[in-house]
Steps between C-alpha positions, in 0.01 A plus 500: 500500500709268292878523468632624166593228260874447469623500136635167384878465506686539171581178319816340628794515261541124519135420433429218254353755257821700481709186485298382202555833324874506573571150377638501145301326234701273276545667161395847628735584783833323544653335192454124482792288603568317175745212509853573388473253211192682368677836507816358346304354210269792422721781619726473196459404135838341442806668355303722262409475134815679377725264693307196378524613137874563538553157654289342225715665233817363660349151523394513135852588385670238720262223394534593133881502516489152653373388161859505375580211733191314385609541137847366573360197685251433222775506237717273715237243605269485199544198271641552154285433194720315245485601134663356191530639148546365150547677171143633487359553852544476875314228691438387854734213569257338744147563376347325801719670756356713781786744529286794388246424772785471747619850409161647590470284810842607626407866467168443676651313794774759543243780486292325768802481726597863439144612570484312830841624614431863406168493686665348808780757504258791458280366780796459737626851424160667529229306677221742414282445197365765269398555141832665393694200628281251315522703179880519539528122523275449198668760278850407615436132433374571149794726418741246647351225286529710184861585584580133574349395168710746303819423697457126444442544129803729477725254682374200303593391150471748219159574355634470144443129454605496134833664570557267794427195284746617232763566768482149652465321167269246343377217722647648821269535801469845654271664755193699408456853630358527852132568454207544739203342328241547777485876551264450791802392704593868520218547754617218726733714710232762571229248584727298729616813682143621556374166627792444738496856634126500559528165676782620726310820581186307585688256725764717666403861428367749760141456613238775521323537835149363539261792431235338721724473803408734785744794528477474881654156509346164566192496727551366852451131548168402660518388863543129551209303630 
């Protein structure tokens, strides 16, 4: 007679098969260990759209109000265009003079400076970019330029040239009204602010994480030799 066959022992709890089943699969079991920089970048979307719009509105108003200072500087620094009158008409005293071009050039250079400074201040106060911020700089610069133009004209000589000529008398030189001939200079502030702000953001702004970088960190270095 043959001895009865003994049943095989149950599988050991630490068998390789069970160990393979118990090990978590990346992406299905335990959550992946993403780097802190990755979570900090994609875990939040900035201060929120309402906050960004509110900040953009404040920036627009502040930049536009700064146009008053630009208008005062333009009126103070712009060259005067000399006029002279006789019994019948008012003439340019220096027909070959470049004072009129200097008036436009002074406004343009001042607007360039105001645009660069406003962009620098906004970048230092809030280092994040965003569409509302860019729109605020553009709109504020345009409104500031319009306000500066009107303030300079208001502070300058009277617009009534005939009355001014009668007041000073025949053959007496007087200054022409402050006039901006090149209306395209009104866009200088906005363009300068956009260019400077975009440049500062590209050079010194926050960087997005590399989407192709492994979330588990850098792979181990290969053994030497």
